[in-house]
C-alpha positions in Angstrom: 127.4 143.6 120.1 131.0 144.7 120.0 132.9 148.0 119.8 132.3 148.8 116.2 132.3 151.6 113.7 128.8 152.9 112.8 128.6 151.9 109.2 126.2 154.7 108.3 128.1 157.6 109.8 131.7 156.3 110.2 131.7 157.3 113.8 133.3 155.2 116.5 130.7 153.9 119.0 131.5 153.2 122.6 129.6 151.6 125.4 129.4 153.4 128.7 128.4 151.7 131.9 127.1 153.2 135.2 125.3 151.5 138.1 123.7 152.2 141.4 123.2 155.9 140.8 120.6 155.9 143.6 119.4 159.4 142.8 117.3 160.9 145.6 118.4 158.2 148.1 119.2 160.3 151.2 120.8 157.4 153.1 123.6 157.0 150.5 125.6 159.7 152.2 125.5 158.2 155.7 125.3 154.5 155.0 127.4 154.2 151.8 129.9 157.0 152.3 129.0 159.2 149.3 130.3 162.7 150.0 130.1 166.1 148.4 127.9 166.6 145.3 127.9 163.0 144.3 124.6 163.3 142.5 125.7 166.3 140.6 128.9 164.5 139.6 126.9 161.5 138.3 124.7 163.8 136.2 127.7 165.7 134.8 129.3 162.4 133.8 126.1 161.1 132.1 125.7 164.3 130.1 129.3 164.0 128.7 128.6 160.7 126.9 128.9 161.4 123.2 125.7 161.2 121.0 127.0 158.3 119.0 127.5 156.1 122.0 125.4 153.7 124.1 124.6 154.1 127.8 124.0 150.9 129.8 122.7 151.5 133.3 123.2 148.4 135.6 120.3 149.2 137.8 119.2 151.0 141.0 118.5 154.3 139.2 116.8 156.2 142.0 114.7 156.1 145.2 111.6 158.2 144.7 110.8 160.8 142.0 111.1 157.9 139.5 109.2 159.5 136.6 111.4 162.6 136.4 114.7 160.9 137.1 114.1 158.2 134.4 112.9 160.8 131.9 116.0 162.9 132.6 118.3 159.9 132.2 116.8 159.2 128.8 117.4 162.8 127.7 121.2 162.4 128.1 123.0 162.6 124.8 123.8 158.9 124.3 122.2 157.5 121.2 120.7 154.4 123.0 119.9 153.9 126.6 119.7 150.3 128.0 118.6 149.5 131.6 119.6 146.3 133.3 117.2 146.3 136.2 118.4 146.5 139.7 116.5 145.6 142.9 115.1 149.1 143.1 113.9 149.2 139.5 110.4 147.8 140.0 108.3 149.4 137.3 106.9 147.3 134.4 109.0 147.3 131.2 106.4 149.3 129.3 106.7 152.1 131.8 110.4 152.4 131.2 109.9 152.3 127.4 107.3 155.0 127.7 109.8 157.3 129.3 112.4 156.7 126.5 114.5 153.7 127.5 115.4 151.8 124.4 115.8 148.4 126.0 115.1 147.0 129.5 116.3 143.6 130.8 117.4 141.7 133.8 120.8 140.8 132.4 122.7 141.5 129.2 125.1 139.3 127.3 127.6 141.2 125.1 130.2 139.9 122.8 132.9 142.5 123.1 136.2 142.3 121.4 135.6 138.6 120.9 134.9 138.1 124.6 131.5 137.2 126.1 130.7 139.5 128.9 127.7 139.3 131.3 126.3 142.6 132.5 124.1 142.4 135.6 123.1 144.3 138.6 124.1 141.7 141.2 127.2 139.6 140.9 126.4 136.4 139.1 128.0 132.9 139.5 130.9 132.3 137.1 129.9 130.6 133.8 132.7 129.1 131.6 131.5 130.8 128.4 131.8 134.3 129.9 135.2 136.0 130.5 133.8 138.6 132.9 130.7 139.6 134.9 130.4 143.4 135.2 128.1 144.4 138.0 127.5 146.6 141.1 125.1 146.1 144.0 128.0 145.8 146.4 128.6 149.5 146.7 132.3 148.6 147.0 131.9 147.6 150.6 130.4 144.1 150.5 126.8 145.4 150.8 124.6 142.3 151.1 127.6 140.1 150.8 125.6 137.1 151.9 123.8 137.2 148.5 127.0 136.6 146.4 130.0 135.7 148.6 129.9 132.0 147.8 130.2 132.6 144.0 132.4 135.7 143.9 135.7 135.3 142.0 138.3 138.0 141.6 139.3 138.4 138.0 135.9 137.2 136.8 133.7 139.7 138.7 134.2 143.4 138.0 132.5 145.8 140.4 131.7 149.2 138.9 130.3 150.7 142.1 130.5 154.5 142.0 132.2 154.2 145.4 135.0 152.3 143.7 135.4 153.7 140.2 134.3 157.3 140.9 131.1 159.1 139.9 131.6 159.0 136.1 130.3 156.4 133.6 132.9 153.9 132.6 133.8 153.0 129.1 133.5 149.2 128.4 136.7 149.1 126.4 138.7 150.6 129.3 137.0 148.2 131.8 137.9 145.2 129.6 141.6 146.0 129.2 143.7 143.0 130.1 140.8 140.5 129.7 141.8 137.1 128.3 
């Protein structure tokens, strides 16, 4: 997949990424430093994604109330919704499809502007055929650093933790600016 023009409608289509929303996770405020109405800010951002675009959630949607949160996510305006599972997304694939997710996977390879990009929940070891690994799981503060420290490479790994990038979905083309 790449940033493209929708041939049927002529509309430009963008990919939007978000991760580690952790809706209903009470400990996010104290242990991860999320302040104010961080959940409301995340929802507001998700509902501003244009209808012609694609939402890719890099996992860890919520803690508790999984039915209604997943259903609400699939009602956001984006044309397609893709889930790259996180360590808290434990339901079977068919469960997610039944709530309206269009695709569910453990990792996703995209060819974007002629660059191969690996989308994952956790940071993945560098692979020569990928220019970048976009992920979260770290919460911008080296959360569970023992899981990935040995393979983490600045410039290859791009952390989209809400704690780092803010509580709005990020456009893939903006994230990829400057990639070689």
